[in-house]
C-alpha positions, 0 to 999 in steps of 0.5 A, spaced: 400 299 427 403 292 428 410 292 424 414 285 423 421 286 424 426 282 421 432 282 426 438 278 423 444 278 428 450 275 427 449 269 432 441 269 432 435 271 427 429 274 430 422 276 427 419 280 432 412 283 432 412 290 435 405 294 437 407 301 435 401 304 439 405 301 446 412 300 443 412 293 445 414 287 442 408 282 442 410 276 438 417 273 437 420 268 433 428 266 434 433 262 429 440 260 430 444 264 425 450 259 424 454 260 418 455 254 412 462 252 413 462 249 405 465 251 399 467 256 396 468 259 403 464 260 409 457 264 408 451 265 411 445 260 410 440 265 406 435 260 404 435 257 411 434 264 414 429 266 408 425 260 410 425 262 417 422 269 415 417 266 411 414 261 416 415 266 422 411 272 418 405 266 416 405 264 423 405 271 427 400 274 422 395 268 424 396 271 431 396 279 429 394 282 423 401 285 420 401 292 417 408 293 415 415 290 415 421 293 417 428 290 417 435 290 421 441 286 420 448 286 423 453 290 419 460 288 415 455 284 410 453 285 403 450 281 397 452 281 390 446 280 385 445 279 378 439 282 374 434 277 376 436 278 384 439 272 385 446 271 388 452 271 384 456 269 390 454 266 397 454 272 402 460 271 405 461 270 413 465 276 415 469 272 420 472 268 415 479 270 414 480 269 406 480 277 405 486 277 409 490 273 404 490 280 399 491 285 405 497 288 402 493 289 395 487 292 399 491 296 403 494 299 397 487 302 394 483 303 400 481 310 403 485 313 409 481 313 415 480 321 415 476 320 408 471 314 411 472 314 418 473 307 417 479 303 421 482 298 418 479 291 421 481 284 421 478 278 417 472 281 413 470 286 418 471 291 412 466 290 407 470 293 402 475 288 403 470 282 402 468 285 395 475 286 393 477 279 395 471 276 391 472 280 385 479 278 385 478 270 387 472 269 383 472 274 377 467 270 372 462 270 378 463 278 379 462 280 372 455 277 373 453 282 378 448 287 377 448 290 384 452 291 390 447 291 396 447 292 404 445 286 408 438 289 410 437 291 403 438 284 400 432 282 404 428 288 402 429 286 395 427 279 396 421 281 399 419 287 394 423 286 388 426 293 389 434 294 389 436 299 394 442 301 399 442 305 405 447 310 409 447 306 416 449 300 413 454 303 408 457 307 413 458 301 418 466 301 417 465 298 410 470 303 407 465 304 401 462 311 404 464 318 406 460 320 411 463 328 410 460 328 403 454 323 404 457 320 398 461 313 396 468 313 397 474 314 393 474 306 393 468 305 390 470 309 384 477 306 384 474 299 383 469 301 378 463 299 383 459 305 383 455 303 377 453 297 381 451 301 387 443 300 388 440 307 389 441 310 396 434 311 399 432 313 406 431 308 412 424 310 412 422 309 405 417 305 403 420 300 398 414 297 396 409 292 397 411 285 398 411 281 392 404 277 390 407 270 391 409 272 398 403 274 400 400 268 398 405 264 401 404 268 408 397 270 408 399 277 409 395 283 405 398 284 398 399 291 400 403 290 406 409 295 405 416 294 406 421 299 409 428 300 407 431 298 413 437 299 417 444 297 421 442 294 427 446 298 432 443 304 428 436 301 429 438 302 437 440 309 436 434 311 432 429 312 438 434 316 442 435 321 436 428 322 436 427 324 443 433 326 447 437 332 447 444 331 446 449 330 449 447 323 450 450 316 449 447 309 447 450 302 448 447 297 443 449 290 446 449 283 442 454 279 439 458 286 438 457 292 444 457 298 440 458 305 443 455 311 440 456 318 442 451 324 440 453 331 441 459 329 446 466 332 447 470 333 441 476 328 441 481 325 436 478 318 434 484 312 434 483 307 429 488 303 432 483 302 438 477 300 434 474 307 434 470 309 428 465 314 425 458 310 424 452 314 420 446 314 423 439 313 420 438 320 419 445 321 415 449 324 420 456 322 422 456 319 429 463 317 433 463 310 435 467 304 438 466 297 439 468 290 442 465 283 441 462 283 448 456 279 447 461 273 444 466 274 450 460 274 455 458 267 452 465 264 452 466 266 459 460 264 462 459 258 458 452 258 458 451 258 465 445 262 469 447 269 472 446 267 479 450 271 484 449 275 491 450 282 493 456 278 498 459 275 491 459 283 489 462 285 495 467 280 495 469 281 488 470 289 490 474 288 496 479 283 493 479 287 487 478 281 483 480 283 476 479 280 469 483 284 464 482 285 456 481 282 452 478 275 451 477 276 443 483 279 440 484 283 434 478 288 435 476 293 440 480 298 444 485 293 447 486 289 440 493 286 442 492 284 449 490 277 452 485 276 457 488 276 464 485 274 471 488 278 477 486 276 485 482 270 482 483 264 486 478 260 488 472 264 485 465 262 486 460 262 480 457 268 483 464 272 484 466 270 477 460 272 474 460 279 477 468 280 475 466 278 468 460 283 468 465 288 471 470 287 465 465 288 460 462 294 463 469 297 464 471 296 457 465 299 455 466 305 459 473 305 455 470 305 449 465 311 451 471 315 453 475 314 447 469 317 443 468 323 447 461 320 450 458 325 455 451 326 458 447 320 460 448 313 457 442 308 455 444 301 454 440 297 449 439 289 448 441 283 453 446 287 457 441 292 459 438 286 463 445 285 467 444 290 473 452 289 475 454 291 468 449 297 469 452 299 476 459 298 474 458 302 467 455 308 472 461 308 476 466 308 471 463 313 467 461 317 473 454 319 469 447 316 469 445 309 466 438 308 463 436 301 462 430 300 458 425 294 460 425 291 453 429 286 451 432 289 445 431 296 442 433 294 435 426 291 434 423 297 436 428 302 433 427 298 426 419 298 427 419 306 428 421 306 421 414 305 419 411 310 424 413 316 421 417 318 427 411 320 430 412 316 437 418 315 441 421 310 446 421 311 454 428 311 457 427 306 462 430 305 469 435 310 471 442 308 475 446 313 478 453 312 480 454 308 486 455 312 493 459 306 495 466 308 493 469 301 493 466 301 486 470 307 483 476 304 487 475 298 483 474 301 476 481 305 478 484 299 480 482 296 473 485 301 469 491 302 473 492 294 471 492 295 464 
């Protein structure tokens, strides 16, 4: 079976063709996902994305017949639609700070961390805060809403005409979901939003075939099924839930680096350090932590190619060249710290890249420690292709780290929704903690400098 996966990340959108027989990507289209910075507020360019989706479906279907469509997107995003499925307000960009204007009012109604596993986050990272702000600032438009949809299911609605919601997106630091009762939170009832919430469907549910006009436009079979879809980090986690015995951890890397612990040590989550409870595609709570590692990597490297040598690595380890957190403030395990370089005079480009990779790995190891991560760790996404990140993560966590050969587990995980969960993903290359003690000494020096 060939599954077309709509994979909308915060920075880039992708359309991947996944062959379920080999669990490999056999086709790919990319699109830069830049927000529209126009009135009434910064928002996602859903029409440009829609054009990209339909054109990619048509192009890829000419290469290989598409048998099904699945969807995965970034979190902290939702849509308000009317009875005809049209947006009543633009889909807000969560990096817009407008919801912060009503922070005190929102804090008075949001549920406590113990109810939802959702920490209070800045800007629009709590989806409940976005909806609250939209209702207060645009009351006339808000009254036209017939449904509140999570972002993957907004695209499913456009493809099928069927409105639904799904727990991995509802449970992604939204304030909208209680993972312990598997029901909406007290905020939803307090604000009168329950009537707007589309029915909750499992991620693997077939919502329906594509709409007839879309079949005509793309050339797809009119009976092509569309699956409900899920949050992107949980798409990365899903193959491991289906194939591995706990304890294990998965680190999903992209714009955000999201660490998730399954069957790990019992710890008290600290909402002040961006730990939270995610909800996986099977509906179960998952202790998680995150930081904006992909964004930090882009800012720190400025797009330069990763050119380094083992001599560069040895020099950074020996001199203990340290990059301390955090390049992106306001989230992550060190939200109030500013970045600082130590012993960083006259660095070569390769040495700088090594120190950046180590910083990202050590911040990830901190996230895993905060959520009780145990057992082997699998890194999904772009950072899986960075051996320096992988080696330092193994050294700092003192546990093996696996790096799949595929560029992203997100698309594979989303495609598995169409498989009946009958196939699973290989673990990839294993990296053990380095025998050279300079790696663990470096990790201890980094921690001691915080």
